[in-house]
KESE-160372 format. One line per field, with one value per residue (C-alpha): chain; residue in three letters; x negated, y negated, z negated. Coordinates in pm, 1 decimal. Layout:
N
unit	A ...
code	ala ...
X	X ...
Y	Y ...
Z	Z ...
END
This chain:
285
unit	A A A A A A A A A A A A A A A A A A A A A A A A A A A A A A A A A A A A A A A A A A A A A A A A A A A A A A A A A A A A A A A A A A A A A A A A A A A A A A A A A A A A A A A A A A A A A A A A A A A A A A A A A A A A A A A A A A A A A A A A A A A A A A A A A A A A A A A A A A A A A A A A A A A A A A A A A A A A A A A A A A A A A A A A A A A A A A A A A A A A A A A A A A A A A A A A A A A A A A A A A A A A A A A A A A A A A A A A A A A A A A A A A A A A A A A A A A A A A A A A A A A A A A A A A A A A A A A A A A A A A A A A A A A A A A A A A A A A A A A A A A A A A
code	met gly trp met leu thr ser leu ala cys phe met gly met ala leu leu val met his leu gly lys ser arg ala val ser pro trp trp ala leu leu phe arg ala gly val gly leu leu val val ala leu leu tyr gly pro arg gly gln val ser phe arg arg ala ala thr arg gln met leu val ser arg gly val leu gly ala phe gly thr ala ala tyr tyr leu thr leu pro val leu gly ala gly lys ala thr leu ile gly asn thr trp thr leu trp ala ala leu leu ala val pro leu leu gly glu arg leu thr leu arg lys leu ile gly met ile leu ala ile ala gly ile ala leu ile thr glu leu glu pro gly ala ser gly gln leu gly leu his glu gly ile ala ile gly gly ala ile ile ala ala gly val val val val ile arg gln leu thr lys thr glu ser ser gly thr ile phe ala ser gln cys ile tyr cys ser val leu ala leu pro phe cys thr arg leu pro leu pro glu gly pro asp leu ala leu leu ser leu ala ala met leu ala ala gly gly gln leu gly met thr glu gly phe arg phe leu pro val ser val gly gly ala phe gln met leu leu pro leu leu ile thr gly ala gly cys leu phe phe glu glu thr phe thr arg thr gln met leu gly ala val leu ile leu val gly cys his gly val val tyr his pro lys ser met gln pro asp asp glu
X	537.8 175.6 70.3 245.4 85.2 -257.8 -178.3 -92.5 -420.6 -630.0 -453.4 -485.9 -860.9 -897.9 -707.1 -913.7 -1241.2 -1142.1 -1033.1 -1367.2 -1570.6 -1387.7 -1353.2 -1662.8 -1917.1 -1808.2 -1781.3 -1538.5 -1224.7 -1301.2 -1596.0 -1366.4 -1128.0 -1407.6 -1549.2 -1198.8 -1166.6 -1509.8 -1492.5 -1134.1 -1237.5 -1518.6 -1283.9 -1031.0 -1302.7 -1434.3 -1097.5 -890.4 -1144.2 -1261.3 -899.3 -808.8 -550.2 -659.8 -667.0 -852.0 -750.3 -380.6 -431.2 -577.6 -347.8 -4.8 252.0 405.5 63.8 -69.5 226.8 144.8 -220.4 -169.0 100.0 -105.0 -412.4 -232.3 -42.7 -359.7 -552.4 -280.0 -308.9 -689.6 -705.6 -459.8 -603.1 -896.4 -688.5 -355.4 -489.8 -432.2 -101.2 68.3 -55.6 57.7 396.7 470.0 320.6 526.1 847.4 780.1 1005.7 1312.7 1225.7 1163.2 1499.3 1662.9 1485.6 1567.2 1939.4 1939.4 1623.7 1656.7 2029.7 2001.6 2296.1 2304.4 2499.5 2621.5 2341.4 2082.1 2235.8 2231.0 1872.4 1767.9 1927.6 1747.7 1411.9 1438.9 1525.0 1217.3 999.9 1127.1 1035.6 696.3 575.5 637.8 334.5 209.2 156.4 -159.2 -181.1 -309.3 -131.5 -392.5 -229.1 107.9 -43.8 -171.0 164.2 321.2 61.8 145.8 517.8 449.9 223.0 496.8 742.3 484.4 412.0 782.7 768.0 463.0 647.8 940.8 705.5 514.9 841.4 912.1 557.2 542.3 789.3 541.3 192.8 -57.3 -147.1 -502.0 -395.3 -152.8 -418.9 -678.5 -457.8 -470.7 -846.6 -913.8 -714.5 -834.6 -1188.8 -1086.0 -930.3 -1207.8 -1521.3 -1513.7 -1493.0 -1767.9 -2015.7 -2008.8 -2057.9 -2375.5 -2424.1 -2351.5 -2646.2 -2721.9 -2439.2 -2187.6 -2234.0 -2169.2 -1857.8 -1727.7 -1778.5 -1600.2 -1307.3 -1285.9 -1285.4 -1006.0 -809.0 -843.8 -725.8 -431.9 -325.2 -347.2 -161.2 118.5 140.6 166.8 421.6 646.3 626.0 838.2 1029.7 1276.7 1163.8 1376.9 1233.9 874.3 923.8 1043.0 703.4 528.0 725.3 476.5 187.2 252.2 319.3 -11.0 -214.8 -58.3 -144.4 -500.2 -535.6 -431.9 -665.6 -979.5 -945.0 -750.1 -473.1 -184.0 175.0 403.7 737.0 913.0 668.1 711.9 1086.8 1024.7 803.0 1073.5 1338.6 1115.4 1059.6 1424.9 1549.7 1313.2 1394.8 1764.3 1696.7 1490.7 1621.7 1875.7 1933.5 2086.6 1791.5 1556.0 1717.2 1556.9 1706.6 1848.5 2054.6
Y	392.0 384.3 541.0 266.5 -12.5 141.7 161.8 -209.4 -315.2 -96.9 -202.0 -569.2 -539.1 -339.9 -594.7 -887.1 -703.2 -603.8 -961.7 -1094.5 -845.6 -920.6 -1295.9 -1403.5 -1132.5 -1036.1 -665.3 -485.8 -346.1 -18.0 27.3 -35.7 227.8 481.4 423.3 456.7 794.6 920.9 807.3 930.8 1280.9 1276.4 1165.2 1434.0 1702.3 1598.3 1552.2 1830.1 2076.9 2230.0 2295.1 2446.4 2172.9 2070.6 2254.9 2067.2 2326.6 2276.1 1899.3 1914.9 2174.7 2197.3 2012.8 1793.1 1707.9 1624.9 1390.5 1224.8 1195.8 1054.7 808.0 705.0 646.9 416.7 235.3 172.4 64.9 -188.3 -340.5 -349.7 -507.2 -784.2 -878.6 -1091.7 -1252.5 -1327.3 -1367.4 -1146.6 -1309.6 -1310.3 -964.9 -815.1 -987.0 -850.7 -512.4 -482.9 -476.6 -102.6 -93.8 -191.1 34.1 322.8 268.8 272.0 592.4 756.0 744.9 1006.4 1190.7 1206.6 1155.1 825.3 585.1 273.1 26.8 -326.3 -456.2 -283.0 -416.3 -773.6 -728.7 -598.0 -894.0 -1139.3 -962.5 -947.5 -1318.6 -1375.5 -1186.4 -1409.3 -1721.3 -1613.0 -1499.9 -1835.7 -1965.4 -2306.5 -2564.1 -2482.1 -2125.6 -1868.0 -1556.8 -1352.8 -1443.9 -1333.9 -1000.8 -936.4 -1027.0 -767.4 -514.1 -593.7 -537.2 -212.5 -99.9 -166.9 50.4 328.3 298.4 348.1 681.3 774.4 710.8 926.4 1207.8 1182.2 1207.2 1535.5 1669.6 1616.5 1903.8 2155.8 2000.2 1862.1 1493.2 1586.7 1770.3 1494.2 1223.9 1440.8 1451.2 1072.2 1061.4 1323.5 1145.0 797.4 916.2 1064.1 731.3 501.3 696.8 629.8 253.2 256.2 431.5 116.3 -124.9 -227.2 -41.9 -260.7 -329.3 -400.3 -567.3 -490.8 -118.9 -164.3 -373.9 -123.6 158.3 -35.2 -117.7 249.3 357.8 113.7 234.8 593.9 499.3 305.5 581.0 858.4 642.7 575.0 942.2 1052.5 778.1 892.6 1246.4 1131.8 835.6 795.6 599.1 304.0 282.3 334.9 64.5 -173.6 -154.3 -218.3 -543.6 -702.7 -636.4 -906.1 -1162.4 -1087.7 -1071.0 -1388.0 -1575.2 -1441.4 -1526.8 -1885.6 -1907.1 -1744.3 -1794.1 -2121.9 -1966.0 -2197.6 -2156.4 -2395.3 -2473.2 -2244.5 -1963.9 -2016.6 -1979.8 -1666.3 -1524.7 -1586.6 -1422.5 -1118.0 -1076.9 -1133.1 -911.5 -623.7 -653.8 -625.2 -314.7 -121.9 -237.7 -11.8 -77.3 264.1 450.0 263.9 413.6 711.6 1050.1 1103.3 786.4
Z	-1656.8 -1768.6 -1438.7 -1242.9 -1448.5 -1392.8 -1022.9 -1014.4 -1176.4 -946.2 -627.5 -715.3 -768.1 -447.8 -237.0 -363.9 -299.3 56.7 116.6 -14.0 190.2 513.3 483.1 290.8 373.9 728.1 642.1 874.3 707.6 882.5 646.9 350.4 483.8 537.4 188.8 44.4 213.7 110.3 -251.5 -272.9 -167.6 -423.2 -701.6 -610.2 -604.7 -948.3 -1118.2 -966.2 -825.4 -1156.5 -1254.1 -919.8 -857.9 -509.6 -179.1 92.4 350.3 275.3 274.5 624.2 780.3 613.9 824.5 552.0 409.2 755.6 801.5 470.7 568.3 917.6 810.9 508.8 724.2 967.8 692.0 492.0 801.1 884.4 536.7 534.9 881.2 792.6 451.4 577.0 854.4 685.9 333.4 30.8 -63.1 276.3 378.6 48.4 50.6 397.8 316.0 -0.8 202.1 216.1 -90.8 109.1 404.3 161.3 -6.2 335.8 443.0 109.4 191.4 472.4 365.9 -14.6 -58.0 -249.2 -230.4 -13.5 -227.3 -156.2 -380.9 -164.0 155.6 27.0 -90.6 249.3 426.7 196.0 236.1 614.9 620.1 403.6 651.2 931.0 732.2 598.1 941.2 1105.7 1292.1 1194.8 1474.7 1667.7 1535.0 1781.3 1902.9 1716.9 1386.7 1514.2 1618.5 1268.1 1117.5 1345.6 1230.5 867.9 925.0 1109.9 828.3 574.3 766.8 791.5 417.7 348.5 525.9 318.9 -8.3 96.9 202.6 -128.3 -320.1 -141.2 -175.7 -553.4 -587.7 -447.4 -431.5 -682.6 -683.9 -585.4 -272.7 -175.2 -208.3 -33.8 275.7 304.3 247.9 514.8 781.8 680.3 744.8 1080.5 1180.7 1053.7 1147.4 1525.1 1460.7 1196.1 1426.9 1642.8 1351.2 1161.5 834.2 527.2 300.0 -65.5 -260.9 13.6 -42.9 -414.9 -351.5 -97.0 -347.2 -622.1 -393.7 -299.2 -666.0 -743.2 -442.2 -560.4 -908.6 -769.2 -532.1 -791.4 -1043.2 -794.2 -693.1 -1055.8 -1122.4 -838.4 -978.4 -1272.6 -1127.0 -837.5 -532.9 -643.7 -997.3 -887.2 -626.7 -899.0 -1067.7 -738.1 -705.8 -945.4 -707.8 -443.8 -716.3 -889.9 -568.3 -427.9 -746.1 -739.9 -369.7 -432.1 -731.5 -591.1 -214.8 -206.3 1.1 84.7 201.2 385.9 221.3 466.4 392.8 17.8 62.2 265.6 -9.2 -269.0 -51.1 0.8 -373.0 -463.0 -182.6 -259.1 -628.3 -547.5 -339.7 -594.6 -934.0 -1101.1 -1474.9 -1542.1 -1389.3 -1621.2 -1932.3 -2112.0 -2029.4 -2377.8 -2383.8
END
């Protein structure tokens, strides 16, 4: 549980920094993605390399790890690209629906049960997505495009979680995270070569955001090593609530009444999907 709480704190700080860089300092999210990849590889090398708990060759070439890396790269890119446009709260609320898609994928792939509670939760969350993605009068089609990207990223992220759950049985956390970093850099580098290089404080903020992302990712990976997808997802339910509150506080983000209702339905629905009281009990009870 401690790993998941650490993951929450790191991911919240990362999201707010990427939001600030993109919206207030006009730094492309592709730079944030590239820095995340580079710093992540450095962290993995320092933490896991001396103990022989990372294989960069396996991370780049083994089929399941490549799948984790490619899916993780596209899912992360979708989130980073939508943060400055949709706002930290809205982007995170939509992105967090990965919990319901992961629970759905876990049924055929991991053998987890699809109960009536999960079905009701999914219906509520999907209704919430429909409400929170409404376009306000006068909004451009560009906003709708980014909302679609956010939903697609959430579905991709669900696949990542299921793959991670499988990989933790045979691979170290360092190797699993390295796969994402490798393919994030492959995806982001072509875009960054066409962009101006960030300077001064922006470089420091990008590095800090990347460090927080690495801490959050490693914390989540370790957490899923010991917890089922459903229980780990329950901890991640706090993330959109915290980020939405911070977005409203620091960036003056606002929601229409319909969007607020949609946000509530997403949180309630996802909570219904991932929360299982019995699975939260210690093993010896």
